[in-house]
C-alpha positions, -999 to 999 in steps of 0.1 A, spaced: 334 175 -281 371 182 -274 392 164 -248 389 193 -222 351 193 -224 349 156 -221 370 156 -189 349 184 -174 317 165 -181 332 132 -168 344 149 -136 310 165 -129 292 132 -135 315 112 -112 311 139 -86 273 135 -88 275 98 -84 298 101 -54 275 127 -38 245 104 -43 264 75 -27 274 96 3 238 109 8 224 75 5 248 61 31 237 88 55 200 81 48 192 117 38 179 109 3 141 108 -2 123 75 0 118 56 -32 89 71 -51 92 51 -82 63 40 -105 38 14 -93 32 -10 -122 -3 -25 -123 -1 -63 -122 -20 -69 -154 -29 -105 -163 -22 -110 -200 -52 -134 -204 -75 -109 -187 -62 -73 -189 -94 -59 -174 -95 -81 -143 -100 -60 -111 -67 -49 -95 -60 -34 -61 -55 4 -57 -23 19 -42 -42 26 -10 -77 24 5 -100 42 -19 -130 64 -11 -145 58 -45 -147 26 -66 -160 42 -97 -162 77 -113 -188 94 -134 -177 125 -154 -205 148 -168 -188 169 -194 -206 199 -208 -189 206 -241 -187 242 -253 -178 259 -221 -207 267 -197 -206 302 -184 -198 301 -147 -211 336 -143 -246 327 -154 -248 294 -134 -228 287 -102 -204 317 -96 -223 345 -81 -208 380 -86 -229 408 -73 -204 434 -86 -215 425 -121 -250 437 -113 -236 470 -100 -213 476 -129 -236 463 -156 -230 481 -189 -197 497 -178 -162 491 -193 -142 465 -176 -118 481 -151 -81 480 -160 -86 473 -197 -86 493 -228 -120 503 -242 -120 475 -268 -97 448 -254 -92 415 -272 -99 379 -262 -103 347 -282 -127 359 -309 -117 396 -309 -129 428 -293 -150 429 -262 -175 454 -251 -188 463 -216 -195 442 -186 -228 424 -186 -247 412 -155 -256 375 -152 -284 367 -176 -302 345 -150 -313 355 -115 -294 341 -85 -311 329 -54 -300 313 -21 -303 276 -21 -307 249 5 -296 251 41 -262 265 30 -279 295 13 -254 293 -15 -263 315 -44 -270 295 -76 -288 308 -107 -321 298 -122 -303 285 -153 -303 250 -136 -333 249 -112 -332 211 -107 -294 210 -100 -298 241 -78 -319 219 -55 -288 197 -49 -266 226 -38 -263 212 -3 -249 180 -17 -223 196 -41 -186 204 -36 -177 234 -58 -143 244 -71 -147 281 -82 -110 287 -90 -104 262 -118 -81 272 -146 -72 257 -180 -42 261 -203 -60 267 -236 -88 291 -247 -96 269 -277 -122 242 -275 -104 212 -289 -71 215 -270 -91 225 -238 -113 194 -241 -81 174 -246 -67 188 -214 -98 182 -194 -100 146 -206 -63 137 -209 -43 162 -190 -26 175 -222 -37 200 -249 -21 179 -276 -36 148 -292 -23 113 -285 -25 111 -247 -46 86 -226 -78 99 -211 -87 98 -174 -109 68 -179 -81 49 -197 -57 56 -168 -82 45 -143 -90 12 -161 -53 6 -167 -47 10 -130 -77 -7 -115 -93 -29 -142 -130 -36 -141 -155 -50 -117 -177 -62 -146 -170 -94 -165 -192 -87 -194 -190 -49 -198 -161 -25 -206 -142 -9 -178 -146 25 -194 -176 37 -213 -181 70 -231 -216 82 -238 -217 110 -264 -245 135 -266 -275 125 -287 -266 153 -311 -231 139 -318 -196 139 -304 -177 168 -287 -152 189 -307 -121 168 -297 -141 137 -306 -126 103 -296 -96 120 -281 -118 125 -250 -119 87 -244 -87 76 -262 -62 51 -248 -34 72 -263 -2 52 -259 -17 28 -233 -26 -7 -246 -57 -6 -268 -78 -27 -243 -80 4 -221 -97 26 -247 -132 39 -238 -160 21 -255 -185 46 -269 -223 39 -272 -255 56 -261 -290 46 -251 -306 54 -285 -282 38 -310 -251 18 -301 -221 30 -322 -212 -6 -328 -234 -35 -340 -235 -64 -315 -265 -82 -331 -259 -118 -343 -262 -122 -381 -297 -129 -394 -305 -166 -395 -279 -176 -369 -294 -191 -338 -281 -185 -303 -269 -221 -300 -250 -219 -332 -235 -186 -323 -224 -200 -289 -209 -231 -306 -189 -209 -330 -176 -188 -301 -166 -220 -282 -147 -232 -313 -130 -199 -317 -120 -198 -280 -104 -232 -284 -84 -221 -315 -74 -189 -298 -61 -207 -267 -40 -231 -289 -26 -201 -308 -18 -182 -277 1 -212 -262 26 -209 -291 34 -173 -280 36 -172 -242 41 -137 -228 27 -120 -259 7 -93 -241 -7 -77 -272 -20 -110 -286 -36 -120 -253 -51 -85 -249 -66 -86 -284 -81 -120 -278 -95 -108 -245 -110 -78 -262 -128 -100 -288 -141 -123 -261 -154 -92 -242 -172 -81 -273 -188 -115 -276 -200 -114 -240 -213 -79 -247 -237 -93 -272 -258 -104 -242 -249 -78 -216 -253 -46 -237 -288 -52 -249 -298 -59 -213 -281 -28 -198 -295 -6 -225 -331 -20 -221 -347 10 -204 -381 -7 -205 -371 -24 -173 -372 9 -155 -404 20 -138 -426 47 -153 -419 69 -123 -381 66 -129 -385 74 -166 -406 104 -158 -381 116 -131 -353 116 -156 -374 131 -184 -370 100 -206 -406 103 -216 -401 139 -230 -415 142 -265 -385 161 -276 -360 135 -290 -329 154 -278 -342 160 -243 -354 124 -239 -322 112 -256 -299 128 -230 -322 117 -202 -319 81 -215 -282 85 -216 -282 95 -179 -302 64 -171 -278 43 -191 -249 58 -171 -266 48 -138 -272 12 -151 -235 9 -162 -222 21 -129 -244 -2 -108 -231 -31 -130 -195 -24 -122 -182 -2 -150 -152 16 -135 -155 50 -154 -184 65 -173 -179 97 -193 -213 113 -201 -213 142 -226 -237 170 -229 -233 191 -260 -219 184 -295 -204 204 -324 -222 184 -350 -249 210 -352 -226 240 -354 -211 265 -330 -233 272 -300 -263 255 -316 -257 220 -302 -234 230 -273 -226 256 -247 -205 279 -268 -225 311 -262 -207 337 -283 -236 353 -302 -269 349 -283 -260 333 -250 -294 336 -233 -313 323 -264 -289 294 -267 -288 285 -230 -326 285 -228 -324 256 -252 -294 237 -237 -301 240 -199 -333 220 -199 -316 192 -218 -290 189 -191 -306 201 -159 -335 177 -151 -318 144 -161 -284 152 -145 -301 161 -112 -322 130 -114 -291 109 -120 -274 123 -89 -305 118 -68 -310 82 -81 -274 73 -73 -278 86 -38 -312 68 -32 -297 35 -44 -266 38 -21 -243 41 -51 -231 76 -43 -213 62 -12 -186 48 -34 -192 66 -67 -175 100 -74 -195 123 -97 -176 152 -114 -194 179 -134 -171 199 -157 -167 220 -188 -135 229 -207 -132 266 -195 -154 295 -185 -166 327 -202 -159 364 -200 -178 389 -177 -182 411 -208 -201 406 -240 -183 404 -273 -185 436 -293 -215 435 -316 -229 403 -300 -250 391 -271 -227 365 -258 -195 359 -238 -161 349 -252 -138 321 -240 -121 325 -206 -97 298 -193 -85 320 -164 -113 311 -140 -143 288 -140 -163 264 -119 -165 226 -117 -183 206 -90 -180 171 -74 -203 150 -53 -203 116 -38 -176 94 -24 -151 112 -2 -160 148 -9 -176 175 13 -212 184 8 -223 220 6 -187 232 3 -171 258 -19 -133 260 -26 -114 289 -41 -128 320 -58 -125 342 -89 -121 380 -86 -152 402 -80 -159 402 -118 -155 364 -122 -126 371 -147 -97 354 -130 -92 328 -103 -75 346 -73 -80 324 -43 -67 288 -40 -61 287 -77 -67 252 -90 -55 235 -122 -68 206 -143 -37 187 -130 -49 193 -95 -84 181 -104 -70 149 -120 -47 143 -90 -77 146 -67 -99 122 -87 -71 96 -88 -65 100 -50 -102 94 -43 -99 62 -64 -70 51 -43 -43 60 -68 -11 81 -63 -10 104 -93 28 107 -90 34 69 -92 7 59 -117 28 60 -149 35 43 -182 69 42 -199 66 56 -234 92 69 -257 118 71 -230 96 90 -205 75 79 -175 43 95 -186 16 105 -161 -20 118 -164 -8 149 -144 25 152 -164 50 167 -138 23 188 -121 -7 184 -98 -15 186 -61 -43 167 -44 -69 191 -32 -73 176 3 -95 205 15 -123 190 -6 -123 157 14 -150 149 39 
């Protein structure tokens, strides 16, 4: 930098400081909107903490259908597709390209739509049990995503960013609010019985937040971690060993006052010890009545159907015991593209006929069960997928390609309107055109319902105040009851 440039920069900078001082003196600057730091106790990082303002929801359940459910064959009714079935898509070349290549003609919904409930909203026969709940659901039909690739799109839906390494929604919530449960994690992820989604543990990662806020993954069939005491060790001996370890940990911690990472690590190990008693109890579905098991479909002879049903029951049991955030996955990539998930490229109807019954009955039973127990009054339920699908079939296939330009998610429970639809895609269901919503908006809305200001909930990392919503996002207040 030469002397002239230095003086130019210095003059501009001093002028900016002077202007800020003058504006501040005349009280025309915006009010302080700086970060609100959660008051985290080092000895108990998961202790319950107050929200920024009065919340409508105390806990959140996210039902994530991995693979991209077709909105056009489920919740987004487009009668024009019936009329133009088999014709080229208007405004495109004959063989236009999307994610996996060339597309053919428009194809009508593969499932019939019918008016449901008192609202008369048109919902397809793909999900007959969830369709019965239409009057209770709040639909967003104008959702958009940034990526048309499963992994990055899953990352964005779970963390707000398409790249790896960012904290998930559940981690942000537990960082801000802690837990209402003393012997269970604040944030639990429940992968599908068939395996994990494509983005894997990124979906429940703590990213750059302290490790104590990472999601704990297990399911109703087989916990991912082993909490059983070693063979030959009695409960009394195990308890005595834990007491001795606690004494030693406290002495060690006293030598390093203010060491948050050390205290958080000790707290995590102590939580794991308490979970030796709590997790077997919360996962013991034999305590449920035969009628409840049947309602969820947990008695289904098919191991995948019954496995997901048991996961839904586990989700309810975790929520009613104070777990702050539960992330329930339906669909896995462990079995291959489209076979174990909703990625309907080749034979969408054949694949969805398998996947829909796995999700439909248990998910509907879970929502009904939460309402009957009074839990839905302060529990927010969010059903989502990573993006939508095209109104055309792929060339040479009987399935729809990826479409991040418009798709549907729905919410129900604490604070949201019932029997309400927000936004719309165009007449073909290709693009969101009315009240276009982003994943940033969805996250901002979820945080707001939890009593959190998405613009002020941040964490300082690598010189940046990081947020779940990055520098974007607007609260969708039209959804609020």
